[in-house]
C-alpha positions in Angstrom: 10.1 -13.7 -13.9 7.2 -16.0 -14.7 4.0 -13.9 -15.4 1.1 -14.4 -13.2 -1.2 -12.7 -15.6 -1.1 -12.8 -19.4 -3.5 -10.9 -21.6 -3.2 -12.0 -25.2 -4.7 -10.3 -28.2 -7.9 -9.2 -26.1 -10.8 -7.9 -28.2 -14.0 -6.5 -26.7 -17.0 -5.7 -28.7 -20.6 -4.4 -28.6 -23.2 -4.2 -31.3 -22.4 -0.5 -31.8 -18.6 -0.9 -31.7 -16.8 -4.1 -32.8 -13.5 -2.9 -31.5 -14.0 -1.3 -28.1 -10.8 -3.0 -27.2 -8.7 -4.5 -29.9 -5.7 -6.8 -29.9 -4.5 -5.8 -26.4 -1.7 -7.8 -25.0 0.5 -7.5 -21.9 1.7 -9.6 -19.0 2.7 -8.8 -15.3 4.9 -10.7 -12.8 4.5 -11.1 -9.0 4.8 -7.9 -7.1 4.9 -5.8 -10.3 3.0 -2.7 -11.1 1.8 -2.1 -14.6 0.0 1.1 -15.5 -2.6 1.5 -18.3 -2.7 5.2 -19.3 -4.6 7.1 -21.9 -7.5 9.5 -22.3 -11.1 8.7 -21.3 -12.8 6.2 -23.6 -9.5 4.5 -24.6 -10.6 1.1 -23.2 -8.6 1.1 -19.9 -11.4 0.3 -17.6 -13.0 -2.3 -19.9 -9.7 -4.1 -20.1 -9.7 -4.3 -16.2 -13.3 -5.5 -16.1 -12.4 -8.2 -18.6 -9.7 -9.4 -16.4 -12.1 -9.6 -13.5 -14.8 -11.1 -15.6 -17.3 -8.2 -14.9 -17.9 -6.8 -18.4 -21.0 -4.4 -18.7 -24.1 -5.7 -20.1 -24.0 -5.6 -24.0 -20.2 -6.0 -24.1 -18.5 -9.3 -24.7 -15.1 -10.7 -25.3 -14.8 -11.6 -29.0 -11.1 -12.4 -29.3 -8.0 -13.3 -27.4 -7.5 -14.9 -24.0 -6.7 -14.0 -20.5 -4.5 -16.4 -18.4 -4.0 -15.9 -14.7 -2.5 -18.1 -12.0 -3.8 -16.1 -9.1 -7.0 -14.4 -7.9 -7.9 -10.8 -8.7 -9.7 -8.0 -6.8 -10.7 -4.6 -7.9 -10.7 -1.1 -6.4 -13.4 0.9 -8.4 -13.3 4.6 -9.4 -16.4 5.7 -7.4 -15.9 4.7 -3.7 -19.4 5.6 -2.6 -21.0 3.8 -5.5 -18.9 0.7 -4.7 -20.4 0.4 -1.1 -23.8 -0.7 0.0 -25.4 2.6 1.3 -27.7 0.7 3.7 -25.0 -1.4 5.4 -22.5 -0.1 7.9 -18.9 -0.3 6.6 -17.4 -2.7 9.3 -20.3 -5.0 8.7 -19.8 -5.0 5.0 -16.1 -5.7 5.3 -16.7 -8.5 7.9 -19.2 -10.2 5.6 -16.6 -10.3 2.8 -14.0 -11.6 5.2 -16.3 -14.3 6.5 -17.2 -15.4 3.0 -13.8 -15.3 1.4 -11.7 -16.4 4.3 -14.2 -18.8 6.1 -13.9 -17.0 9.5 -16.5 -17.0 12.3 -18.6 -13.9 12.6 -16.6 -12.7 15.7 -13.2 -13.3 14.0 -14.4 -11.7 10.8 -15.4 -8.5 12.7 -12.0 -8.4 14.5 -10.1 -8.9 11.2 -12.3 -6.2 9.6 -11.4 -3.7 12.4 -7.7 -4.6 12.2 -7.6 -4.1 8.4 -9.4 -0.7 8.7 -7.1 0.4 11.3 -4.1 -0.5 9.0 -5.7 1.7 6.3 -6.1 4.6 8.6 -9.7 4.5 9.4 -10.9 6.1 12.8 -10.6 3.9 15.9 -14.0 5.0 16.9 -15.4 2.4 14.4 -14.7 -0.2 17.1 -17.4 1.4 19.3 -19.8 2.7 16.6 -20.1 1.4 13.1 -21.0 4.0 10.4 -22.7 4.1 7.1 -20.8 5.1 3.9 -22.7 8.5 3.9 -21.2 9.2 7.3 -17.6 9.0 6.0 -15.5 11.3 3.8 -14.7 10.2 0.2 -11.1 9.4 1.2 -12.3 7.2 4.0 -14.8 5.4 1.7 -12.0 4.8 -0.8 -10.0 3.2 2.1 -12.9 0.9 2.9 -13.1 -0.1 -0.8 -9.4 -1.0 -0.7 -10.0 -3.0 2.4 -12.8 -4.9 0.8 -10.5 -5.7 -2.1 -7.6 -6.8 0.1 -10.0 -9.0 2.2 -10.1 -11.3 -0.8 -6.4 -11.9 -0.4 -5.7 -11.2 -4.2 -2.6 -12.0 -6.0 -3.4 -9.1 -8.4 -5.1 -5.9 -7.3 -6.9 -4.0 -10.2 -7.1 -0.3 -9.6 -9.5 1.6 -11.8 -8.6 5.3 -11.4 -9.0 5.0 -7.5 -8.0 8.6 -6.8 -9.8 10.5 -9.5 -12.7 11.7 -7.4 -10.5 12.8 -4.4 -8.8 16.1 -3.6 -4.9 16.2 -4.2 -3.9 15.7 -0.5 -6.1 12.6 -0.1 -4.9 11.3 -3.5 -1.4 11.3 -2.2 -2.4 9.5 1.0 -4.2 6.8 -1.0 -1.3 6.3 -3.3 1.0 5.9 -0.4 -1.2 3.5 1.4 -1.6 1.3 -1.6 2.1 1.3 -2.3 2.9 0.4 1.4 0.4 -2.4 1.4 1.9 -3.8 -2.0 5.4 -3.8 -0.4 4.0 -5.6 2.8 1.6 -8.1 1.0 3.4 -8.7 -2.3 0.5 -8.5 -4.7 0.8 -7.3 -8.2 -1.1 -4.4 -9.5 -2.6 -3.1 -12.7 -3.2 0.6 -12.2 -5.5 2.5 -14.6 -5.1 6.2 -14.7 -5.1 9.2 -17.1 -2.7 11.0 -14.7 0.9 10.5 -15.9 2.3 11.9 -12.6 0.5 9.2 -10.6 1.5 6.5 -13.2 5.2 7.6 -13.0 5.0 7.3 -9.1 3.2 4.0 -9.0 4.2 1.9 -12.0 7.4 0.2 -13.2 6.0 -0.4 -16.7 3.3 1.5 -18.8 1.0 0.6 -21.5 -0.4 3.6 -23.4 -3.9 3.0 -24.8 -5.7 4.9 -27.5 -9.0 4.0 -29.1 -8.9 0.6 -27.6 -5.5 -0.3 -28.6 -2.0 -0.2 -27.0 0.0 2.3 -29.1 3.2 1.9 -26.9 4.6 0.1 -23.9 7.8 -0.2 -22.0 9.6 0.7 -18.8 8.1 3.8 -17.2 11.2 5.9 -17.1 12.3 5.0 -20.6 8.9 5.6 -22.1 8.4 9.0 -20.4 11.8 10.3 -21.3 11.9 9.1 -24.9 8.3 8.4 -26.1 8.3 6.9 -29.6 4.5 7.3 -30.5 3.1 10.7 -31.3 0.1 10.1 -29.0 2.4 9.3 -26.1 4.3 12.5 -26.8 1.0 14.4 -26.9 0.0 13.0 -23.4 3.3 14.0 -21.9 3.2 17.5 -23.4 -0.4 18.0 -22.2 0.7 17.8 -18.5 0.4 21.4 -17.2 3.5 22.7 -15.4 3.3 24.7 -12.2 3.3 28.4 -13.1 6.1 30.7 -11.7 4.4 33.4 -9.5 5.4 37.0 -9.9 8.5 37.7 -7.8 9.2 34.1 -7.2 12.3 34.2 -9.5 14.0 36.9 -7.4 13.8 34.8 -4.2 
């Protein structure tokens, strides 16, 4: 499969740290899901931001190159922080659709409502738009996903999109993203520190530590037979569900 995204020897630096991300390379094909896993501070989110061209102030790309034949859009970690608190959500989404798809104001609003309905937002938004503060965290995350999909991306970049949500909502968001990927066919780079989420979402994994990829491969093979000591430590650190007293006798 021809790659639609190639990251070759990517290096990101700041004045304080010349190797925030160092010599990172991977590729992804159409419809594929690649996971970037590792502890906080390993360079996962910075790598995503470099792909999108949104590096934080003071950080620059000092090596390597990024080649992409399709457009990208990003689902950020903090759903409320990603939305304009002073603009109702349907209006926000309609503005993005109008700008990116060139539709009229009326057609953009209709497309926004249809997309929000697909993502499981309340039908009551058709009658009364709401501000982000009037929605739950899970609903705000669905709006953020809608904003990204409104750009019709070939690659969806997901920066730990379920971290701030409770377990039940996490599962719903993951199922929603997976279903939309099957329907729309976009590729995905999914950043997470949760190996359970990564194993459910991703066909391939890249394990990052201190700005470098220490191991990568097919998800099942990597999780069953990790070669790097850090990967082994990550897998061993996953807590198992405790056996409750009397459960074994059932």
